[in-house]
N, C-alpha and C positions, 0 to 999 in steps of 0.2 A: 420318708425315712426320718428318724430322729438323729440329727447331726449336731455334734459339738465341735466348734472351731475354736481352737486354742491360739490366742493371739489376735488382737483387734487392730493390728497395724494395717498398712496398705493392703497387703495380699489377703490377710485374714478378713478384712472388711469387704473386699471385692467378692470373695468366695462366699463368706457368711451372708453378705447382703443379697447377692443374686440367689443363692440357694434357698433363701427364705421364701422365695416365690412359691415353691412347691413342696417344702419340707418344714419340719419343726426344727428350727435352728436356734442354738444357744451360742452366743459369742462370749468366750471367757478371756478376761484380761485382768491383771492385777492393778491397773490404773483405775482407781475409783472414779475419778472425774470423767474419764472416757466412758466407763460403764454406765454411769448415771446419765450422761449425754445421750448414749445409744438407747438406753431404756426408755428415756423421755421423748427423744426426737427422731430416733432411727438413725441409720447409716445413709449418708448422701454420697452417691457416686457421680462424679462428673465424667461423662462419657460422650464422645463425639460432639462436643459443644452443648450438650444437654445435661441437666441434673435430674437424677432419679433418686428417690428416697425409699429405703426398704426398712422393714421392721422386725428383725430377729429379736429373740429374747437376749438378755445380757446379764452377766453376773461376774463377780470376782472369783468365783469357783463354779463348779458344774453341779452342785448339790441339788439345784432345782430342775435339772434336766432329766433326771432319772437315768435309766441305763440306755446308753446311746447305741444305734446301729453302726454308726461311723464316727470316729473321732479324727479330726484333721489338724495336724500340728503345723502351725505357721509362726512360732516364735524363732528367735535367733537360737542356733544350735547350742550356744552357751547356756540357755535356760531350759533346754528340753526336758531334763530330768525333773527339775522342780516344777515345770508346767504340767507334766504328766502326773506327777504326785498330786498336784492341786486339783486334777481332774479325775483322780482315780475312781471317785464314786460313780462316774459314768461309764466306766470300763467294766463290762461284764464278760462272761466266758464266750459269748458269741459276738462280742464287739469287735469290729475291724478298726485298726489304727492305720492312718495314712499320713505319709510325709511328702510334701512337695518343696521341702527346704533346699537351699542351695548346698552344694557339696555332695559328699558321699559318705557312707558308713553309718548313716543315721539308724540303720536297723539294729546296730548293737545296742542303742538306747532303748528302742521300741521293743526289742526282744525281752526286756525286763518286765514289760507290761502286758504282753500278749505272746501267744505261741506264734511260730513262724507262718503257720497257715492263716493267720488273721492280720498279717502285716502287708500293707500296700505301699510301694515306693514309687516315685515318679518325678516328673519335671513339668514345668509349666512355662510357656512363653508369654503369658500375660505379665504385665508390670504395672506399677502404680506408685503413687507418691501421696503422703499424707499432707493435706493443705491446712487442716485444723482439726480440732476434736470431732470425730464422727464425720469428717468431710474429706473424701479421697478422690484424687484424679486418677482414673483408669486410663492408662496409656495404651501401649501396644497390646493388642489381643493376639492370641495364637492357640496352638494346640496344647492340650494337657495330656501328657503321656503317663499311663499308669500300668502297673503289673504287680503280680504277687511276688513276694520275696522268694517263696519256694518254686516259682515258675510254673505252678500248676493252674489249669483252667478252673474257674470258680464262677458259678451263677451270679454271685454277689458282684462281681466286676461288671456284669451286664446291667445290674440294677444301678450301680454307680454311674455308668455311662448314660443310661436312660434318663436318670434324675438330673445329672449335670447338664446334658445336652438340652433338656427341656428348659433349663434355666439360662441358656445362652452361651454355654461353654462348648468347646469342641474336644471331646475326650476319645482318645484311641487306646485300646488295650493291647498290650504286647506280652509275648511269652518270655522274652529275654530282656526285661526292662533295664538290667544293668548296662547293656549296651548304650542305651540312650542317656542313662545317668552319667556314665563316663564320657560320653561324647560332649555333654554339656560341661563336665568338669574339666576337660582339656583346656578350655579358654580360661576358667577360673584359676587353675594351678599354674598357669603360665603368665598370661597377660595381667589378670587381676592381682595375683601375688606379687608380680614384679613392680606393678605400679605402686603397690603399698611400700615396698622397699625403697624405690627411687623417688617416691613422692611426686609423681608426674601424672599427666593424663594419659589415656590409652594411646593417643596418636603418636606420642614421643617414642614409644617402644619400636614401632616400625621404621621410624626415621633415623634412629641411632643404631649404627652397626654393632656396637658393643652390647647395647640393651637387647637387640633382637637375636644376638648370638646366644645370650643367656636364655631368652625366651625359648629358643629352639631346642636347647639341651633339656630344659624342663619338659617340653612336649615329648622329646624322645624317651626320656626316663619314664614318664607317665604311660606312654604306649607300651613300653616293655613290661610294666606291671599289668596293664590291661591284657596283654597278650598271654601273660602267665595265668590270668583268670579265665582264659578261653575266649576273650573278646577279640574282634577283628577291626583293626584300624590301618589305614594307609598313611604313613608318616607325612609324606609330602602333601597329601590333600589336607590333613589336619593343620600343618604348618601354614599352608596358603590360606586356609579359612581364618586362622588367628591373625595373620597379617592383614586380611581384608578388614576384619573387625577393628584392628588397630587403626588402619588408614581412614576408616569411615567414622571415627569417633574423636575428632579434634575437640578438645574441651570436654571430653567425657571423662568423668571420674568414677572409679569403682567404689563400691561401699566399703571394701576392706582398706582402700587407700584413705578414704574419709575417716574411718574409724581411727587409724593411726594419727591422722592430722589433728583429730579432736581429742586425743588421749583416751580413746575407748578401747576396751578389749575387742579382739576380732574373732572371727569364725575360722581362723586358720587351721584349727585342728580337724575340721570336717572339710577343709579344702586341700591344701598341700598336705596337711597331716593325715588325711584319708589315704593319700598315695604312700606315704610313709608306713602307715600301719598295715596296709595290704602287702606292701613290699617285704616288710619284716616277716609277715605270715607266710609268704611264698618264697622267701629266700632271694629277692631281687635287690640289686644294689641301686640306691637312689641318693647319692650324696648331695646333689644339687638341691633336692627337695628337703632333705634334712637340714641343709644350711638355711633354706628359705623359712622353714618353721622356726628355727632358732632366731633368726634375724627379725622376723615379725614379732615374736614374743618379746624380743629385747626392745623393739621400737615402741611397744605398747606403753611402756613407762615414760617415754621421752617427754611427751607433752602433757603428761598426767598432772592435774593440779595437786 
């Protein structure tokens, strides 16, 4: 397949690098130094104590890629629109757009660039960290869950699974992908959002009664929205899962917490904001999530230079 990966950060490099083994892959990033490094030396992934170097094409835009079969979006949600505009030359009428970004509601952006039948959403359990330009540590590996936005079966999803699996991924295709997207979202809209406001590690939330009380209320509100969407969640199971995540992450800091600490804009609008947007659409009350969105946006300016 002809694949364009937008965003050459940790996840974009992992997917772009590995997929280049059996596909024509172009990594697109606006960081000129990074693009030059990848074009010259490739992408080096540190995996399982070993280093492997892959050689996808690289550019600051997608003009050299031609019309892609698949465009995968790995930028921060803040930059999705500008990133897709920058890669518009690669998006034809038969191109599929895929997002594995954190949060939910990304399909609203993708729908401006492709019809619903050509939008794939999903989640990934893989994670990584940038060590230096073009050098990425590939940490935990896991399942990549994907599905069509319209929920329909599509032979293209089988092509994606076959291609990704042959490059070392574990892809699973789902008919109701929103269930998995919102399952992952539950932790982000409760534990991650709360650590941003409290400026604490994940472990603290389960250890402090007041903090976990707020965390629980956020979970219950999010589940009420999910149920209005026709999704199925057991409140006590979700609360227990989030508590375990908190207990097992002493010294673990979420990206949204670190964004606040470093005076950066956050992705709250596709995390807690996704719950608020869907709640307003469905007529569900979510006052705690509305407050979290406002607080996090207010905090974004506190440490800004």
